[in-house]
ZATOR-400586 format. One line per field, with one value per residue (C-alpha): residue number from 1; residue in three letters; y, x, z. Coordinates in nm, 4 decimals, decimal comma, always signed. Layout:
resi <- NUM ... .
resn <- ALA ... .
Y <- Y ... .
X <- X ... .
Z <- Z ... .
// end
This chain:
resi <- 1 2 3 4 5 6 7 8 9 10 11 12 13 14 15 16 17 18 19 20 21 22 23 24 25 26 27 28 29 30 31 32 33 34 35 36 37 38 39 40 41 42 43 44 45 46 47 48 49 50 51 52 53 54 55 56 57 58 59 60 61 62 63 64 65 66 67 68 69 70 71 72 73 74 75 76 77 78 79 80 81 82 83 84 85 86 87 88 89 90 91 92 93 94 95 96 97 98 99 100 101 102 103 104 105 106 107 108 109 110 111 112 113 114 115 116 117 118 119 120 121 122 123 124 125 126 127 128 129 130 131 132 133 134 135 136 137 138 139 140 141 142 143 144 145 146 147 148 149 150 151 152 153 154 155 156 157 158 159 160 161 162 163 164 165 166 167 168 169 170 171 172 173 174 175 176 177 178 179 180 181 182 183 184 185 186 187 188 189 190 191 192 193 194 195 196 197 198 199 200 201 202 203 204 205 206 207 208 209 210 211 212 213 214 215 216 217 218 219 220 221 222 223 224 225 226 227 228 229 230 231 232 233 234 235 236 237 238 239 240 241 242 243 244 245 246 247 248 249 250 251 252 253 254 255 256 257 258 259 260 261 262 263 264 265 266 267 268 269 270 271 272 273 274 275 276 277 278 279 280 281 282 283 284 285 286 287 288 289 290 291 292 293 294 295 296 297 298 299 300 301 302 303 304 305 306 307 308 309 310 311 312 313 314 315 316 317 318 319 320 321 322 323 324 325 326 327 328 329 330 331 332 333 334 335 336 337 338 339 340 341 342 343 344 345 346 347 348 349 350 351 352 353 354 355 356 357 358 359 360 361 362 363 364 365 366 367 368 369 370 371 372 373 374 375 376 377 378 379 380 381 382 383 384 385 386 387 388 389 390 391 392 393 394 395 396 397 398 399 400 401 402 403 404 405 406 407 408 409 410 411 412 413 414 415 416 417 418 419 420 421 422 423 424 425 426 427 428 429 430 431 432 433 434 435 436 437 438 439 440 441 442 443 444 445 446 447 .
resn <- MET THR GLN THR ASP ARG LEU ARG SER ALA LEU ASP HIS PHE GLY PHE TRP ALA THR LEU LEU LEU PRO VAL PHE LEU THR HIS GLY ARG VAL PHE SER GLU ILE ALA MET ASP LEU LEU ALA LEU GLY LEU LEU ALA ARG SER ALA LEU GLY LEU GLY TRP GLY TRP ALA ARG GLN PHE TRP VAL ARG VAL ALA PHE LEU TRP TRP GLY TRP GLN ILE VAL CYS SER LEU PRO HIS ILE GLY LEU GLY SER SER GLN ALA LEU THR GLN ALA ILE LEU ALA ILE ARG PHE PRO LEU MET ALA VAL ALA LEU GLN VAL TRP THR LEU SER THR GLU ARG ALA ARG ARG THR MET ALA GLY MET LEU VAL ALA CYS CYS LEU TYR PHE VAL LEU GLN PHE LEU VAL GLN ALA VAL PHE GLY THR ASN LEU PHE GLY TYR PRO ARG TYR VAL ASP GLY THR LEU THR GLY PRO TYR ALA HIS PRO ARG ALA ALA ALA PRO PHE SER ARG PHE VAL LEU PRO VAL MET MET LEU GLY CYS ALA TRP LEU VAL ALA GLY SER GLY ARG SER GLY SER VAL SER GLU LYS THR SER ARG LEU ARG ALA PHE LEU SER MET SER LEU LEU ALA VAL GLY VAL VAL ALA LEU MET VAL LEU ALA GLY GLN ARG ILE PRO MET ALA LEU THR ILE LEU GLY ILE ALA VAL CYS ALA VAL PHE TYR ARG PRO LEU ARG PRO ALA ALA LEU VAL ALA VAL PHE SER LEU PRO VAL LEU ILE LEU LEU ALA HIS LEU PHE ALA PRO GLN ALA PHE GLN HIS LEU VAL ILE LEU ALA ALA HIS GLN LEU SER HIS PHE TRP GLN SER HIS TYR GLY LEU VAL PHE THR ARG ALA VAL VAL ILE ALA GLN GLY HIS PRO VAL THR GLY LEU GLY TYR ASP ALA PHE ARG HIS ALA CYS ALA ASN PRO ALA TYR GLN HIS GLY LEU SER TRP LEU SER THR ALA GLN ASP GLY GLY GLY ALA GLY ILE CYS VAL GLN HIS ALA HIS ASN HIS TYR LEU GLN ALA LEU THR ASN ALA GLY LEU PRO GLY LEU PHE LEU PHE GLY GLY MET VAL PHE GLY CYS LEU ARG ALA LEU TRP PRO VAL LYS GLY ALA HIS GLN ALA TRP ARG ILE GLY LEU PHE ALA ALA PHE PHE VAL GLN GLU TRP PRO LEU ALA SER ALA SER ASP PHE LEU ASN LEU PRO LEU GLY GLY TRP ALA PHE THR LEU LEU GLY VAL GLY LEU ALA GLU ALA VAL ALA CYS VAL ALA SER VAL PRO ARG PRO ALA ALA THR LEU TYR ALA GLU PRO THR THR THR SER ARG .
Y <- -3,0593 -3,2012 -3,3340 -3,0189 -2,8003 -2,9991 -2,9631 -2,5868 -2,5591 -2,7645 -2,5533 -2,2313 -2,3459 -2,4612 -2,1384 -1,9272 -2,1057 -2,1286 -1,7513 -1,6795 -1,9012 -1,7391 -1,4601 -1,7184 -1,9425 -1,6468 -1,5529 -1,9016 -2,1832 -2,1012 -2,4484 -2,4320 -2,0843 -2,2192 -2,5052 -2,2747 -2,0333 -2,3144 -2,4672 -2,1307 -2,0765 -2,4214 -2,3710 -2,0535 -2,2453 -2,5232 -2,2798 -2,0784 -2,3956 -2,4695 -2,1538 -1,8639 -1,7821 -1,6468 -1,2791 -1,2093 -1,2917 -0,9811 -0,7427 -0,5285 -0,6256 -0,9959 -0,9793 -0,8087 -1,0621 -1,3446 -1,1720 -1,1218 -1,4869 -1,6162 -1,4089 -1,5320 -1,8898 -1,8192 -1,6593 -1,9602 -2,2170 -2,4045 -2,2257 -1,8952 -1,8611 -2,0550 -2,3664 -2,4850 -2,7157 -2,5705 -2,2173 -2,3231 -2,4976 -2,1908 -1,9692 -2,1931 -2,1945 -1,8167 -1,7569 -1,9098 -1,5828 -1,3630 -1,6386 -1,6525 -1,2763 -1,3157 -1,5986 -1,3614 -1,0865 -1,2680 -1,5822 -1,6209 -1,2550 -1,1781 -1,1264 -0,8562 -1,1149 -1,2697 -0,9334 -0,8195 -1,1442 -1,1200 -0,7636 -0,8932 -1,1587 -0,8964 -0,6760 -0,9709 -1,0512 -0,6877 -0,6690 -0,9954 -0,8477 -0,5309 -0,7395 -0,9412 -0,6241 -0,4516 -0,7554 -0,8016 -0,4291 -0,4116 -0,7506 -0,8375 -1,1493 -1,2162 -1,4537 -1,7493 -1,6531 -1,5160 -1,2120 -0,9137 -0,9983 -0,9588 -0,6165 -0,4911 -0,5115 -0,6471 -0,9828 -0,9731 -1,3277 -1,4773 -1,5668 -1,3545 -0,9971 -1,0727 -0,9280 -0,5573 -0,5977 -0,7638 -0,5506 -0,2334 -0,3482 -0,4710 -0,2096 +0,0527 -0,0756 -0,1550 +0,1979 +0,3384 +0,1207 +0,2868 +0,6315 +0,5579 +0,4402 +0,7560 +0,9834 +0,7989 +0,8257 +1,1992 +1,2377 +1,0610 +1,2711 +1,4600 +1,5706 +1,7831 +2,0571 +1,9851 +2,1607 +1,9447 +1,6235 +1,7136 +1,7940 +1,4559 +1,2803 +1,4706 +1,3866 +1,0222 +0,9821 +1,1572 +0,9127 +0,6258 +0,7463 +0,8332 +0,4948 +0,3155 +0,5162 +0,4636 +0,0897 +0,0859 +0,2914 +0,0394 -0,2453 -0,0932 -0,1933 +0,0869 -0,0047 -0,1122 +0,2087 +0,4246 +0,2392 +0,2785 +0,6550 +0,6543 +0,4508 +0,6935 +0,9788 +0,7976 +0,7394 +1,1067 +1,2158 +1,0231 +1,0635 +1,4258 +1,3672 +1,1944 +1,4769 +1,6788 +1,3601 +1,2414 +1,5686 +1,5186 +1,1675 +1,2968 +1,5775 +1,3321 +1,1140 +1,3068 +1,2960 +0,9233 +0,8586 +1,0654 +0,8588 +0,5451 +0,6773 +0,7097 +0,3959 +0,1623 +0,2477 -0,0651 +0,0329 +0,3856 +0,2398 +0,0324 +0,3055 +0,6100 +0,5333 +0,2315 +0,3892 +0,7109 +0,5130 +0,3038 +0,6042 +0,8052 +0,5106 +0,3527 +0,2281 +0,0594 -0,0880 -0,4346 -0,2875 -0,0766 -0,3707 -0,5937 -0,3195 -0,2928 -0,6698 -0,6804 -0,4039 -0,5847 -0,9043 -0,7104 -0,5388 -0,8769 -1,0060 -0,7044 -0,8842 -1,2152 -1,1888 -1,5217 -1,6749 -1,7173 -1,6724 -1,5295 -1,3343 -1,6349 -1,8524 -1,5939 -1,3683 -1,5768 -1,6059 -1,4281 -1,2801 -1,0452 -0,9594 -0,6116 -0,2578 +0,0088 +0,3467 +0,5259 +0,3202 +0,1522 +0,1438 -0,1649 -0,3863 -0,7118 -0,5532 -0,7058 -1,0516 -1,3572 -1,2397 -1,0139 -1,2887 -1,3396 -1,5244 -1,2285 -0,8741 -0,7089 -0,5164 -0,6387 -0,4294 -0,5457 -0,8991 -0,8594 -0,7101 -0,9867 -1,2596 -1,1461 -0,8460 -0,5109 -0,6664 -0,8441 -0,5200 -0,3383 -0,6103 -0,6275 -0,2511 -0,2752 -0,5402 -0,3245 -0,0245 -0,2332 -0,3533 -0,0012 +0,1242 -0,1510 -0,0702 +0,3064 +0,4139 +0,6148 +0,7855 +0,5504 +0,2898 +0,1674 +0,4247 +0,4441 +0,0663 +0,0637 +0,3483 +0,1444 -0,1585 +0,0577 +0,2045 -0,1434 -0,2607 +0,0756 +0,0482 -0,3205 -0,2286 +0,1044 +0,0880 +0,2817 +0,0264 -0,2989 -0,5870 -0,9614 -1,1930 -1,0932 -1,4321 -1,4924 -1,6269 -1,4941 -1,1345 -1,2055 -1,3996 -1,1050 -0,8691 -1,0784 -1,1478 -0,7741 -0,7232 -0,9756 -0,8163 -0,4720 -0,5928 -0,7564 -0,4285 -0,2347 -0,4687 -0,4397 -0,0602 -0,0407 -0,2808 -0,0619 -0,3577 -0,2407 -0,2216 -0,1252 +0,2345 +0,1372 -0,1637 -0,2459 -0,0517 +0,2108 +0,5817 +0,8745 +0,9606 +1,3296 +1,2974 +1,0573 +1,3044 .
X <- +1,6000 +1,2488 +1,0766 +0,8611 +1,1723 +1,3283 +1,0098 +1,0057 +1,3685 +1,3061 +1,0051 +1,1996 +1,4857 +1,2463 +1,0485 +1,3628 +1,4948 +1,1540 +1,1210 +1,4649 +1,3936 +1,0573 +1,2036 +1,4066 +1,1054 +0,8857 +1,1481 +1,2034 +0,9913 +0,6233 +0,5318 +0,7938 +0,6778 +0,3233 +0,4518 +0,6678 +0,3805 +0,1422 +0,3957 +0,4697 +0,0976 +0,0647 +0,3911 +0,2521 -0,0453 +0,1770 +0,4252 +0,1439 +0,0215 +0,3773 +0,4382 +0,4357 +0,0785 -0,2194 -0,1812 -0,1256 -0,4927 -0,5984 -0,4487 -0,7069 -0,6023 -0,5975 -0,9480 -1,0778 -0,8924 -1,0713 -1,4067 -1,3313 -1,2266 -1,5329 -1,7726 -1,6075 -1,6602 -2,0271 -2,0702 -1,9063 -2,1418 -2,3858 -2,7175 -2,5541 -2,2717 -2,2244 -2,1803 -1,8547 -1,6580 -1,3383 -1,4489 -1,5389 -1,2046 -1,0169 -1,2179 -1,1273 -0,7581 -0,7396 -0,6504 -0,3063 -0,1796 -0,2590 -0,1376 +0,1929 +0,2363 +0,1633 +0,4172 +0,6858 +0,5694 +0,5646 +0,7685 +1,0309 +1,1435 +1,1178 +1,4955 +1,7241 +1,9456 +1,6527 +1,5203 +1,8637 +1,9212 +1,5777 +1,6562 +1,9731 +1,7731 +1,5307 +1,8197 +1,9809 +1,6545 +1,6137 +1,9681 +1,9075 +1,6001 +1,7945 +2,0704 +1,8255 +1,6452 +1,9687 +2,1161 +1,7974 +1,7765 +2,1398 +2,1920 +1,8379 +1,8047 +1,8199 +2,0657 +1,8446 +1,8301 +1,4735 +1,4264 +1,2020 +0,8347 +0,6566 +0,5222 +0,8713 +0,8394 +1,1243 +1,0604 +1,3423 +1,4320 +1,1233 +0,9957 +0,6816 +0,6369 +0,5596 +0,8696 +0,7830 +0,4860 +0,6711 +0,9773 +0,7679 +0,6853 +1,0114 +1,2264 +1,0711 +1,2112 +1,5432 +1,5579 +1,4846 +1,7609 +1,9973 +1,8697 +1,9270 +2,2804 +2,3527 +2,2158 +2,4168 +2,7277 +2,6840 +2,6587 +2,9941 +3,1820 +3,4032 +3,6540 +3,4049 +3,1644 +2,8066 +2,6808 +2,8994 +2,7943 +2,4259 +2,4790 +2,6452 +2,3562 +2,1037 +2,2826 +2,3245 +1,9600 +1,8525 +2,0563 +1,9053 +1,5455 +1,5934 +1,7563 +1,4547 +1,2138 +1,4313 +1,4315 +1,0527 +1,0286 +1,2558 +1,0444 +0,7571 +0,4631 +0,2198 +0,0694 +0,3968 +0,5647 +0,2789 +0,2748 +0,6502 +0,6183 +0,3302 +0,5419 +0,8345 +0,5936 +0,4645 +0,8218 +0,9051 +0,6062 +0,7419 +1,1163 +1,2220 +1,5749 +1,4195 +1,1831 +1,4188 +1,5418 +1,1835 +1,1015 +1,4034 +1,2788 +0,9299 +1,0641 +1,2954 +1,0024 +0,9235 +1,2911 +1,3106 +0,9978 +1,1432 +1,4614 +1,2485 +1,0791 +1,4216 +1,5949 +1,3109 +1,0140 +0,8210 +0,8305 +0,7188 +0,4298 +0,3224 +0,3654 +0,2320 +0,0374 -0,1529 -0,2087 -0,3439 -0,5809 -0,7105 -0,7640 -0,9428 -1,1715 -1,1763 -1,5367 -1,4920 -1,1541 -1,1140 -1,0519 -1,3674 -1,5777 -1,4397 -1,5171 -1,8722 -1,9237 -1,8070 -2,0511 -2,3349 -2,2581 -2,2435 -2,5752 -2,7382 -2,5921 -2,5148 -2,5137 -2,3347 -2,1792 -2,1318 -1,8567 -1,4862 -1,3688 -1,7101 -1,5941 -1,4271 -1,7368 -2,0101 -1,8608 -1,9825 -2,3369 -2,5689 -2,7621 -2,4705 -2,3874 -2,5289 -2,4085 -2,5006 -2,6332 -2,3990 -2,0902 -2,0977 -2,3798 -2,2540 -2,5614 -2,3865 -2,1216 -1,8519 -2,0078 -1,8133 -1,5036 -1,3952 -1,4029 -1,0835 -0,9942 -1,0504 -1,1849 -0,8395 -0,8954 -0,8825 -1,1797 -1,3948 -1,2851 -1,3940 -1,7252 -1,8120 -1,6942 -1,8732 -2,0941 -2,0826 -2,0057 -1,7085 -1,5895 -1,6228 -1,4320 -1,1608 -1,1158 -1,1013 -0,8303 -0,6224 -0,6706 -0,5710 -0,2545 -0,1560 -0,2234 -0,0031 +0,2713 +0,2526 +0,6204 +0,6426 +0,9731 +1,2351 +1,4947 +1,5054 +1,2467 +1,3545 +1,3306 +0,9875 +0,8697 +0,9616 +0,7736 +0,4694 +0,4828 +0,5115 +0,1874 +0,0226 +0,0791 -0,0153 -0,3624 -0,3995 -0,7601 -0,7228 -0,5126 -0,5391 -0,4198 -0,3753 -0,5781 -0,5433 -0,4036 -0,2154 +0,1385 +0,3949 +0,2676 +0,0303 +0,3085 +0,5458 +0,2837 +0,2216 +0,5921 +0,6675 +0,3691 +0,5105 +0,8564 +0,7043 +0,4909 +0,7936 +0,9855 +0,6886 +0,6606 +1,0333 +1,0142 +0,7186 +0,8872 +1,2018 +1,4300 +1,7941 +1,9803 +2,3322 +2,3540 +2,5022 +2,3339 +2,2527 +1,9307 +1,9688 +2,0021 +2,0426 +1,7117 +1,7871 +1,7397 +1,4452 +1,1622 .
Z <- +2,5807 +2,5767 +2,2679 +2,2562 +2,2644 +1,9810 +1,7773 +1,8375 +1,7316 +1,4176 +1,3275 +1,3831 +1,1601 +0,8908 +0,9025 +0,8771 +0,5695 +0,4031 +0,4459 +0,3010 +0,0017 -0,0715 -0,2904 -0,4814 -0,5387 -0,6349 -0,8933 -1,0329 -0,8976 -0,8660 -0,7410 -0,4666 -0,3628 -0,3257 -0,1116 +0,0996 +0,1617 +0,2576 +0,4946 +0,6550 +0,7146 +0,8715 +1,0613 +1,2167 +1,3543 +1,4869 +1,6408 +1,7982 +1,9684 +2,0860 +2,2819 +2,0370 +2,1367 +1,9492 +2,0221 +1,6534 +1,5882 +1,7851 +1,5296 +1,3531 +1,0017 +1,0913 +1,2357 +0,9222 +0,7060 +0,8895 +0,8375 +0,4658 +0,4380 +0,6201 +0,4114 +0,0893 +0,2042 +0,2767 -0,0661 -0,2312 -0,0768 -0,3037 -0,3628 -0,2641 -0,5146 -0,8326 -0,6206 -0,7764 -0,5491 -0,6929 -0,6029 -0,2483 -0,2062 -0,3271 -0,0921 +0,2024 +0,1093 +0,0563 +0,4225 +0,3666 +0,2150 +0,5183 +0,7521 +0,5667 +0,6151 +0,9870 +1,0053 +0,8780 +1,1114 +1,4452 +1,3903 +1,1194 +1,0996 +1,4697 +1,5074 +1,3737 +1,2058 +1,0198 +0,9019 +0,7860 +0,5959 +0,4336 +0,3259 +0,1610 -0,0245 -0,1568 -0,2682 -0,4474 -0,6296 -0,7310 -0,8706 -1,0557 -1,2257 -1,3117 -1,4683 -1,6765 -1,7934 -1,8937 -2,0693 -2,2695 -2,3536 -2,4715 -2,6338 -2,7416 -2,5246 -2,1524 -1,9866 -2,0796 -2,4457 -2,4418 -2,6681 -2,6091 -2,6264 -2,9612 -2,8582 -2,7673 -2,3888 -2,1798 -2,0164 -1,7615 -1,6569 -1,8235 -2,1677 -2,1248 -1,9943 -1,6311 -1,4632 -1,4547 -1,2174 -0,9255 -0,9935 -0,9566 -0,6024 -0,4542 -0,6270 -0,3965 -0,0632 -0,2326 -0,3754 -0,0303 +0,1097 -0,1369 -0,0379 +0,3317 +0,2554 +0,0546 +0,3274 +0,5931 +0,3744 +0,3311 +0,7082 +0,7553 +0,4954 +0,7364 +0,4723 +0,2758 +0,3679 +0,4676 +0,1542 -0,0706 +0,1011 +0,0645 -0,3035 -0,3535 -0,1800 -0,3928 -0,7190 -0,6197 -0,5201 -0,8391 -1,0464 -0,8498 -0,8936 -1,2626 -1,3169 -1,1700 -1,3875 -1,6970 -1,6387 -1,6174 -1,9376 -2,1088 -1,9746 -2,1718 -1,9495 -1,8738 -1,5372 -1,3664 -1,4862 -1,3565 -1,0236 -0,9869 -1,0270 -0,7781 -0,5363 -0,5647 -0,4923 -0,1816 -0,0644 -0,1176 +0,0923 +0,3919 +0,3299 +0,3008 +0,1587 -0,1442 -0,2399 -0,4660 -0,6356 -0,6875 -0,8644 -1,0896 -1,1722 -1,2568 -1,4752 -1,6506 -1,7599 -2,0833 -2,1793 -2,1088 -2,3157 -2,6009 -2,5848 -2,5903 -2,9055 -3,0675 -2,9437 -2,8391 -3,0648 -2,9680 -2,6002 -2,6971 -2,8976 -2,5991 -2,3389 -2,5229 -2,8396 -2,7111 -2,3677 -2,5228 -2,7454 -2,4569 -2,2313 -2,4996 -2,5804 -2,2355 -2,2296 -2,5678 -2,4715 -2,3258 -1,9798 -1,9958 -2,1098 -1,8334 -1,5812 -1,7172 -1,7029 -1,3416 -1,2462 -1,4261 -1,2322 -0,9058 -0,9764 -1,0132 -0,6838 -0,4641 -0,1269 -0,1800 -0,5246 -0,6980 -0,4867 -0,5397 -0,8998 -0,9876 -1,2892 -1,4494 -1,4159 -1,4797 -1,7472 -2,0414 -1,9070 -2,1573 -1,8626 -1,7950 -2,1551 -2,1811 -2,1331 -1,8824 -1,9835 -1,7434 -1,8338 -2,1723 -2,4259 -2,6093 -2,6432 -2,5604 -2,3356 -2,5522 -2,5548 -2,4438 -2,6314 -2,3450 -2,0812 -1,8828 -1,5635 -1,3292 -1,3298 -1,3613 -1,0387 -0,6792 -0,5693 -0,8607 -0,7822 -0,4193 -0,5357 -0,7809 -0,5438 -0,2301 -0,3068 -0,1299 +0,2129 +0,0556 -0,1029 +0,2303 +0,4181 +0,1540 +0,1705 +0,5497 +0,5295 +0,2945 +0,5229 +0,8254 +0,6531 +0,5518 +0,9036 +1,0476 +0,7941 +0,8511 +0,8664 +1,1882 +1,2585 +1,3971 +1,3092 +0,9499 +0,8482 +0,4836 +0,4429 +0,6083 +0,3851 +0,0782 +0,2110 +0,2845 -0,0665 -0,2197 -0,0598 -0,1295 -0,5052 -0,4992 -0,3722 -0,5542 -0,6787 -1,0057 -1,1892 -1,3746 -1,1597 -1,1648 -0,9438 -0,5772 -0,4742 -0,7967 -0,7922 -0,8180 -0,7855 -0,4974 -0,3281 -0,3657 -0,2216 +0,0892 +0,1342 +0,1315 +0,3618 +0,6081 +0,5951 +0,6520 +0,9424 +1,1037 +1,0789 +1,2195 +1,5182 +1,5856 +1,5678 +1,8063 +2,0467 +2,0374 +1,9785 +2,0163 +1,6854 +1,5814 +1,4639 +1,1267 +0,9704 +0,6129 +0,6239 +0,8955 +0,8569 +1,0933 +1,2548 +1,2155 +0,8383 +0,8477 +0,8721 .
// end
């Protein structure tokens, strides 16, 4: 074995283990997840130079991602954007997230064994979150002794309510994994009639879907709950066996909210009362004022925006503290009191950072990713549908969101993107797979 071969082997082993540990680090260990993602991005470049090749750079979504990245750097330069060296540095480093997803796609998850092991890691993380939610809901504290948050929301394995958002993403592929297993099990039930086996599968999937929705209601966070329901709907569109169970889950929502009113009044207050107030007075709410401020900033700089982290650095500028006649008539637009670290929406963030070209390129990158993830009929379809739905809800435009490249949520999104892209590549390449694996299901029911 030559020195180059040994280096390739060492890189491959490192990349595999760094990928498997990503879900663990994203759950507990934000610093380590940042390090792992950076090293995977650099490892991809090194491995590409050592024989893997650069064909991955010809993908549509990757090309658009490079254009989006390059334009953000231009907009963050001095005399174009705000000129902050920190903003320029962050703009330059932003490419590490897409590169990490590519690393999973073409390098570390290129084998069936790696993809199956990664699926097991995601399932384990999901079950861990479920356990922490349930323990906190029943006993008042999670396994680390943290109680519910002051507003009644569940915090899962954390001290603050930041578990529901990532859970609403990775629960979708795990739920679809369960659906595929139930459908496959019903097809193997030789001792009962076909009608009975289908009824069992329907009831089991209904319990699974209702359980997911109930957990999100208990968690008490509005946007993650709404995105979970949206994600289940997306999954049902692609996966016919789930459709009746998804309807049951949707129709159960009023009942679950009523039960929350009786047994978890704080969650009900957060989900219903506060949400209704904010929606009925949206333009006067904090979200409406942040939206207005972002539009005001974009109107002032429609071509280049103000560079990376524009909203954080420009929000308090008195030049942007005014309302808009067609959005909000507040004279000072909420003043400096509404200022936060980002615009609470990925598309507004792209607009304020890099103007209309940046918004267009960001939208093109999202479209390219969704097109690459599109779950065509084939092996592991249910699992791929869940991964598609996870990225779909992550980039759903009509929702409040954290910073696009925020950790851990941004890390979860790009990790699931990489897993989904790896599965899509394997499906297109028609890689042989065993008929009964952890996440396979009969193709006759995957329509």
